[in-house]
N, C-alpha and C positions, 0 to 999 in steps of 0.2 A: 809598501809604505812604511818600511821599518829601517832602523839603523843597523849597523853591523852586529850589534848585540841583540837584535830581534825586537827592539822597542820602537814604538811610534813616539817621535819627539814632538811634544806640544809646547808652544809658547803662548803666553797670554799677554796682550797689550792692554794695560789698564786694570786697576785692581780696586775699583769702587765696589759697591754692593754686588753688581752683576759679575764682575771679574771674580769675586770671592765665591759666588754661587757656582760659576763654571768650574773653578778649581775643585771645589768640593764634589761636584757631580762627576768629574773625571775620575776621582779616587773611588767613588761608589760603584762605577760600572763593573769592575771586576767581581763585586759581590752580587750585583743584580743579574748579570749575564756571564757567569763564569765560563771561560773557555771559548766564548763566541767572538772575541776580538783579539788582535795581537796585543801584547802587553804594551802599555803606554808609560811614558816618562814625562813628568812635568819638568820640562828642561829649563825654560827661562820665563821670568816675569819682568815686565817693563812698566815702571811708573815714572812720574815726572821728577821725583827727587830720590837721591841715593838712600836716604833714611827710610822712606816708605817702601822702596823696592826691597831693601834688606828685611824689613818687617814682614812683607808679603812672602818673601823667600822662606823665612823662618816658619811662618804660620802654615803655609801650604806645602812646604817641602820641595820647592823648585831647586834645581841644581845651580842656576845662575840668576843674578839680579842685575838688571841694566836700566839705563834711563833714556836710551835712544832706541826707538822702534826699529831702526835700520839694523841694529845689532842682532835682532831676532831674525831678520831676513838673511843676514850674512852667515849665520851659524849653520853649517852643513848638517848638524845633528837635529835641527828643527825641521819638521815635515808639515806641521799644521800651525798656522798663525791664527789665534783666536782674538778677534778685534772687539774689545770692550771699551773703546775710547769715545769721547764726544763725537757727535755725528760728523762734524766738519773735518775730522781727522781720519775718517774711514778710508777715503779714496787713496791717499798717499801710501798708507800701509798695505792696503789690498793690492794696489798696482805693483808695488815693489815685491811683495810675496809671490804673486802670480808670475811675475817676470822671471823668477828664479825657480819656478816649478813647484813651489810650495802650495798646499791647499789652504783655503781661507774659510774660517767660520766667523760670520759677521753678525753682530747684534743689530736688531731693528732700530730705526729704519735703515735702509741700505746706505743712505748718505744724507748730508745736510741740504743738498740742492738737487734738482733734476739733472743738471749738467754733470755733477759728480756721479750721480747714479748711472747715467748713460756711459760715462767714462769707465766706470768699474765693469759694466757689462761688456764694453769693448775690450777691456783687458782680459776678461774671462774668455771671450771669443778668440783672442790672439793666443792665449795659453792652450786652448783646445787645438788650434792649428799646429802648434809646436809639439803637441803630445805625440809620441811615436805610435804608429798603428798597433792596436792591440795592447797598449800599455795598461798595466794593472794599477793598483793603488800605490805603487812604489814612487815616492816623491822624487827620488834621485833620477828616475827615468823620464821625468817631465810629466807628471800625472796631475798637475795643478787642477783642483776642483773647488767648487764654491758652494758653501752651504749658508743658509740664513737661520737666524734664531726667531722662530715663530712658535714658541713652545706650547701655546694653548691648543694647537692642533693635536697634541699628543696626550691630552687628558682622555682617559677611557670613555668618559661621557661624550666628548666631542667625536671620538673615533666611532662610537656607536651611532651618533647622529649621522655621520657620514655614511655608515653602512645602511641605515634606514633610507636615506635619501637616494643613494646609488641603486638600491634595490627597487626603487620606484614606489615605495610604500606611502610617500606623501603625494604622489601624483604630481600634477602641475602645481608649482609653488606660486601663490598669488601675492602675498605680502610678507614682510618681515620687519622686525624692530630690533635694534642692537644698540648697546650702550656700554661704555667703560667709564666709570665714575671713581674719582679719587678726591680726597680732602687734603687740607694742609696749606694750600696756597692762598686761602682767603685772608690770612693775616697780612695786612699791608706792610708790616715791618719784617716779614721774611726777606732775607737778603737776596740780591741777585745771584743767580748761578748760571752756568752755561746753558741750562735748560730754558732760561728766560731770555736768551740772546739769539737772535736770528742768525748772526754770523757764526755761531758755534752749534746751535741746536737745529737750525734750519726751520723748524716750526715748533709750536708749543704742544698743547694737549692733543692736537690733531695728529702730529707725528709720534709723540710719546705714547699715547694711549690709543688713538684712533688707528694707528698702523696695525695693532693687534686685531681690532674689529674688522678692518678692511681685509686682512689676510684670512680671517675665519670665514667671512662671507664669500670670498673668492673660492676658498677650499670647499665650502659646502654647496654653494649655489652657482659657481662659475664667474665669468668675467663681468665687470661693470661696463655699462654702455654709456651712461651720462650721469651727471651730478648737478645739484643746485646747493650751494653752500653758504653758510653764514659763520663768521668768526667774531669772537668778542674778547677784548682785553679789558678786564675790570679794574685792575690796579696798574696804572700806566708808569709809575715810578716806584723804585724800591731802594733801600739802603745798599750801597755798593759792597758792604761787608757787614758782618754781624756787629750791631751796636753803632755803626757809622752814622754821622749826621748827613754826609753827602749822599745824594740819591742819583740813580741812573735810570735811563728809560728801559722799560720792558718792551721788547720788540717782536714778541710772538703772541699767539692767542692763548688765553686762559681757558677758553671753552670753544667747542666747535659743534655745529649741527649741520647735517646735510641730508637731503633727499636723494635717492639714487634709483635708477632703473638698471636692472641687470640685463645682460644680453639674452637670457632665457625668458624675459618678460616680467619677472617679479619686480615689484616696487616696494621700497622700504625707506626707513629713516635710521640715521646713525647719530649718536651723541657721544662726545668725549669731553670730559670736564675734570679739571683739577681743583674746582671750587665747590664740589658737592658735599657740603657740610653734613657730617654724620655718616658718610660712607667710609668704607675701608678699601677693599679691592673688588669693587662691584662690576664685574664683567658679566653681562647677561645678553641672551638673545631669545627671541620668539620667532618661529617660522611657521607660517600657516599655508597649508596646501589643500587640494581638493579631496584628498583621502585621509588627511591626518594633520597633526601639528606637533611641534617640538618646542621645549623650553629648557634652557640651561642657565644656571647661576653659579658663578665661580665661588661664591661664599657658601655654597652647598654642593661641593664638587664631586661627591660620591654617587650622585644620582643624575639621571637624565629623565625629564618629564616628557611623556609620550602619550598623545591622544590618537587612538585608532578609530577612524570613522567606520571601519568594517565591523567593529564590535556590535553585537546585537542590541537593538533598541526595542523598547516595548513598554509594558505597564510599569509605571513608576521609574521610568528611565532605563529599564533593562539592565544590561551590563556595561553600558557605555559610560566612560569617564576617563579622567587623566590617570595614567599609571606612572609610578616611580620605578624606573629601571635601575637596579643596583649595580652600577658599573664599577664602583670602588677602585680597586687596583688590578683589574684584570688585564695584564699584559702577556700575551702568548709568549712562552719561552722564558719569562722572568722567574728567577728563583727566590729572590729576596727583595722586598718584604713579601709575605704571603698575599695572595689575591684578595683575601677577605679584609685586609688591613685598610683602615681609612687612608686616603691619599693626602699627601702634603704638597704644598705649592712647588717645592723645588724638584719633585719627582718628574714633572713634565719637562723641566730643563734637562734632567739626566736622560730622558727618553729621546729628546731632540738631539742631544750630543751622541747618544748611542747610534741612532739611525744615520747620522752624518758620518761617524767613523766607520760604521759597517759598510756604508755605500762606497767610500773611497778605498777601504780594504778589499772590497769585492770588484773594484774597477767600474763602479756605476756612478751616474750623476746623483748628487744628493738631492733630496726633496724634504723640505722646501729649499730651493736653490736660487740662482741668480735671476731667473725669469720672475719668480715669485717676489723677490725683493724689488726688482724694477717696476713690476706692474702695481705693486702696492704704492710705490713712490709716485707713479703716474696718476693714481687716484688722488693722492694727497695734493699733487700739483694742480689737478683739475678742480678740486674743492677750493684751493686757494685762489685760483684764477676766477672761479665763479663768485666767490665772496668779494673779490676786488671789483668785479663788474656790477655788484649790487644784487647778486643772487640769481643771475641768469643761468640757463641750462648750458652746460659745457660738456662736450663729448669727451670720453676717456680714451686716450691713445693706448695702444698695446706695445709700442716700441719707442 
């Protein structure tokens, strides 16, 4: 997966906040995991305007700045296309990149619509068929692979929760509760953006925030079986631009709630809101099983709370109670920062990107990958269909 000069050529399509985070993380990987990846090159950045593309090129050190995503695809020195565009633009860039043997790293959600998500999955399947038998991560040999950005999987606290669940220490999981709450949209004069338009974002809080929760629950507890959903749009019109008198319709949800049954039998509730006044980046989950329970809070990311039912009980409660496990920054093999250091939000992005690049360098399918992206989108679609029907139970498809 390298160029003639031994470097992985990385192109980033889109340079909003997330594109910037990705560029920063690519540069950090050499320091975090020295010698464990082929050397990478930030080769091309694509934004909508020449001036913003040049500014991004200067800031992050890209070799080229372009305004047409297809230029990223045509460049033989690009081996990975990192898609940080509005959701409705994911499909065209991903399909073009995969068709030329390039690997794709895609921000969540996979697409703006379920049809686009399935089309991307079909493009991945076609790229796999075209891959030579035994092909490694060399993009020039037709190694196109697909990775998703679900970075919260890669917080040590979440990885520890996965370890506890997979070891059977929770036993049968009965119930769970999960939520991702943001603030800032409750101001009715906040102008319209692509995130508030169904034709560009696909969905609102459900896709923007809920996709992370859905993926975490799938990662920890397995597949969704059915959902019952409710969506709410509180501010139905907004200024078309900052300070404008003209207003346009908001065509996505401001907040979403759904009840879900997992294939393994657990039942729980999920909330996603961009109207949670007083919150910041409040991603939380509680999981309750027959042998124990887990709780995680993104605003307290250095710890996982764990209750072990096997702890002795007795006079005055014995030794039973919630424990705070110090997960901090324990990443096996990582050199910098030290494991004892408090973890920052962007470190999970760096880990997601490291595992993606390591997988394609090793000739493996990345995880999370295309199936994770599609199945998260299928849950979103089922919640939307349930809400449209008045909250009835809707089965979740797997393909």
